[in-house]
N, C-alpha and C positions, 0 to 999 in steps of 0.2 A: 408779622412785622418784627424785625430785630431791634432791640433797644440799643441806645448809645451808652456804652459802658467802657470804662478804662480797663475793666477786667478781661475784656476780649483781647485777642492777639492784635493789639493796636500799637501805633507809633506816635511819637511827639511831633509837634508842628515843625521843629527844627530838622528832624530826620526826614520828614516828608519833603521839606524844602531842599535838602541836600540831594535827594533823589531827582526831584524836578529839575534842579539846576544841572545835574549830570546829563539829563535828557536834552535840556535846552542848549547846551554848549555847542553841539555840532551845527544845528541850523543857524545859530547866532554867528558863529565864526564864518560861515559861508555867506550870509547876507549882510553882516555889518561892514565888511570890507568894501563892498560895492557902495553902500550908503556913505561911508566915510570919505570916499573919493569924490563925492558929489555935493557935500555940504561944508559950510564954514564951521569952525569950532563952536561958536555960539549957537549956530543953527542946529548942530548935532546934539548939543546938550538939551536944548528945548524940546527937540523931537523925541529923544529917548525918555524924557520925563513925562511928556504927554502920553506917549505910547504905554509907558509903565503904569500910569494912573488908570488908563482904560482897561488894561489887562488885569490890574489888581481888583477892580470892581467886578469884572466878569468872573475872575478866578475865585473870588470870595463867595460868589453865588454858586458856581458850579461845584466847587469842592464841598460846600455846605450841604448841597443836595445829596451828594454821596455820603456825607456823614450822617444825615438824617435817615437815608434809605438803607444804609449798610449793604448797598448793592453796587456792583460795577456799572459803568455806563450802559453796558449791553443788557443788564437786567432792568435798569430804569426805563429804557426806551420801550419796553414791553407795554408800559402803562398808557402812554399816549398813542402808540402805533398799533397796539393789539399784539397778542402773544405770537401770532403767526406773521403779522405785518413787520414785527421787529426783526425777523430773520433777514429781510432784504437790507435793512440798515446795518445789521451785523456783518453781512457779507461785504457790503461796501467798505466798512471800517476794517475788516479783516484784510481785504485786498490792499487798502491804503497802508496799513501798518506793515504788512509783509513786504510791500514795495519799498518802504523806507528802510526796513531791515536789510534787504538785498543791496540797496544803494549805499547804505553806510558800510556794509561789509566790503563792497567794492572800493569805497574810499579808503577804508582801513588798509586793504591789500596794497593799493597804489601808494599810500603814504609810507608804509613800511618798506616797500620795494624801493622807493626813491631814497629813503634814508640809508638803506643798506648799500645801494648803488654808489652813494657818495663815499663809502668806505671800501669800494672795490668788490663788494659781494653781490652776485647776481642770483637772485632766488625767484623762481616763477611766481608771478602775481597770483595765479590760481591756488598755489600752495599756501600763500600768505592769507588769501581770502578764507580758505578752509580753516587755517589756524585761528584766524580772528573769530570765526563762527564757533569754534570750540570754546574760546574765552567767553563769548557772549552767552552761550548755553550754560556754561559753568557758573556764570554770574546770576543766572535766572532760574535754573532748574530746581534749585533747593529752596525756592520760595522768597517771600517778601523780605524776610529778615536778612538773608544773604545779600539781596539787592541793596538793602540799606547799608550794609557793611562795606560793600564795594564803593558806594557813593561816598561814604565817610572817608575812605582812603583816597579815592581818585579825585574828588572835587577840590580838596586842598592842594593837591599836586597841580591840577589844572590852573587853579588860581595863582599859585606861585610862579608857574612858567609864564602865564599871561602877564603877570606883573613884571617879570624879567623882560619879556618882549616889549612891554610898554616903556620900561626904563631905557632899554637900548634905543628904541625909536625916538624917545624925547631927548636923549643925550648924545646922539650921533649927528654930526653935521652933514647934511645932504642938500643938494640943490632943491630949492622950493619948487613944488609942482606949478605948472602953468595955471592960469586962472581957473578957479573951481567951476566945474560944470554944475550950474545951479539946478537943484531938484526942488520941485514944488513941495511945500510943507505938508500938505495933505497926503501927497503920494509917499513922502518920507515916513510920516506917522503910520500910514497904511502898511508900509514895509515892516516897521518895527512890530506892529500888532499882528500882521499876517504871518510873520515868520513862525510864530509859536501858537497861533490861534487853535490849531487842531489839538494840541496838548491841553489847552485851556478847556476846550469843548469836552475832552475825555477825562477831566480831573475827578469825576466821581470814582474812577478806578482807585485813586489814592485817598479820596475823602472817606471811602468805606473802611480804610485802615487807620484813620486818625483817632486819637483819644476821644475828643469831644469837639463841640462847635468852636470853642476858644482856640484850640490847637489848629483847627481847620483855617480860621482867619489868620492865625500867626503864620502858617505855612504859605498862604496866599500873599501876605504882606512881605515876608522875608524874600520870597522868590521874585515877585513881580513889581513890588514897590521899591525895593532896595537893590537886590542882587542883579536882577535882569537888566535894568538900565545901566548899572555900572559895567556889567559884562558886555553889553552892546557898545557902550562908549569905549571901553578898553579894546574891543575887537576892531572898532572902526578907526581909532586914532592912528595906528601905523599907516593905514591907507590914506588917511587925510594928510599926513605929513609927507608921504612919498608920492602920492598921486596914483598908486597902483590899486587895482580893484580886486586883489586877493591877498590874504594874509601871507601866504608863501612868497608871492611876488613882492609885497612890501618889505618883508623881513630879509629878502635877498638883497634889496637896496641897502639895508642897514648891516649886511654881512652876518646875519644870524638866522640862517635857514633851519639849522638843526633844532633849536628850541621850538620853532613854529611847527616843524614836522612832528616833534614829540607831543606838542599840544594837540594837534589834530588826531594823533593816534590815541591818546588818552580820552579825548572827547568822543571818538568813535566807540570806545569800549563802554563808557558810561551811557552814552546815548543809545547804543544798540541793546544794552542790557535792559534799559527801560522800555524800548520798543518791543523787545522780546517778551517782557513781562506783560505788557498790554496786549500784544498779539496772542499770547497764550490764553489770556482771559477771554478774549472775544471768540477765538476758535473753539475754546472749551464749551461755549454756549451752543455752538453749531454741531460739535462732535462730542456729545455728552458721554459716550461709551468709553472714551479714553481718558486715563489720568493725565493731569496737567504736565507732569514731567515728560511723558511720552510726546505730547504735543510740542513742548519746547524743543525737544531733540529733533523732531520732524521739521519744525520751522528752521532750525539751524542747518540741517542737511539741505533743505530746499534753498535756503539763502546762500549757502556755499556754491550750489550749482548755478543759480541765477546770477549771483554776484560776480561769478567768474566770467560771465558772458559780456560781450561788448554791446550792451543794449542801453547803456545809460543815457545816450543822446536823446532817445525818444521816450525813455521810461520816466525820466524826471518830469517832463511836461505833462505826461499822463497822470503822475501822482499829484502835481499841482492842480490839475483839473479836478481830481477827486477831492482835494483839499478844500475847494470852494463849496462842495456839496456837504461837507461835514459840519461847519459852524451852524447852519440852520437847524440841525438836529438839537444842538444845545439850546437854541432859542425856543424850540418846541418843548423840551423837557423842563426848561425853566418856567415857561408859561404854565405847563401842566402842574408843576410843583406848587406854585403860588395860588393857582385856582382850585386845585383838588387834593393835594397831597401834604399840606402843611402839618397834618396830624399823623402822617406816616404812610407807608406803602403796604397795604394789606394784600397779600397774595390771592386771597379769595376773590378780590375784585376782577382779576384777570379771567376767571371762568364765567363771570356774569356779563362781561362786556364783549363786544364783537371781537373776533379773532384778528380781523384786519379792519383798521379804521381808515376808510378811504379819504375822508376829509382831512385827516392828519397828513396824508401823503400830498394832498393838494397844497396844504400850507408849506410843506417841505419843498415841493417843486417851485412854488412862488418865491420862497426865500432863496433857493438856489439860482433861479432865473434872474432875480434881481442882482445877486452876487456876480453872475456871469456878465450881465449887461453893464454894471458899473465898472467891472474890471476892463471891459472893452471900451469904456468911455461913452456909452450911448446916453447916459445921464448921470447925475451926481446927487447923492443924498447927504451922507455924513462925510464924504471924501474917503471913507475907509470901507472898501467893498465887503470884507468879512463881517464888519459890524453892521453894515446895511442888511446883509442876508440874515443875520441873527435877529435884528429888530423886526424885519418884515415877517419872518417865520413866526416869531413870538406873538405879534399882533394878529396875524392871520389865523394861528391856532386858537387864540383866545376867542376870536369872533366865530370861527367855524365850529369849534367845540360847543359853544353856547347854542348855535343854530341846531347842532345835532341833538343836544340835550332837550331842546324844546319840540323836537319832532316825535 
């Protein structure tokens, strides 16, 4: 068991928060615009506050588990799933993370292409995707410290450009959109939470690098209680004022496409640097023979190839499908932590316990099934499918693990 000490190569809560916000920007800008076009101003504010509160509670728990364990998510899941059983979970997460790396690389290439095309320059998208992957790899291959420095530079730039877009949107006279298409509050909160729930579920990756428990809580609070709701509100407002369901579409109405394109480009860089960092961590648990920098480069090469293909139309739904299966993993390792690991994670336990814990997989499948069914509207629990799946998996693991221990 590794102890929590500031003398380790750790980071402050503020630096962790900057990295997390850099990762969160891309999915927020994509989903917030759609939300903004379907809610009133007051409804939008209440929804992002409720979503932020839910995420803060979950994030404070998951990042604190990582701080206690001093292990990434993929090391922590060995304890509830078994050392060999965890391999299946790691493969699932590796596919999901790599998929988002490729999707974001594709988005980067198209955003830069469109920006250059406005100035009469025609550069092949494939070349721009490859150039983006070089940037992502360079931001990640040299470790956590460089990732933090990239976030410290890029996140303030993103915030400044987003504030400019917000200013333009609120100070430009355009025709008010037709009556707002009303979205159910539960569905809207679910969108705010679901947008970033996979990152929250994998926060031990960053908790393992934080100074101590206090800094872990600070990181969770700054990111999800303060910055994330503001970011979501700022991303949604131009669409709410214009009636457009995308940031680029909204800013085109206000005559400011270039700042929006620059915003998306910077967001892709910080988001994919974080995805690459997490992807490297999980793949390194599967391919232990290779140093992490080689894995990062390999991910970059593969992302350049896949991201250059015209597969996004079916690939994104596939990734969203995988995203429903990830939150229950968090429910399971949270339950495992509070039941069995509050005193720490002893590596010797792994050799004494079953290599594959079948009942844990039953709990995971139950949580995932509930998530799928609530997404499809077959029934409703909390009105937030990802939260449903976490709670069901958490309770199911607690019950089933007690049954196993009494047998």
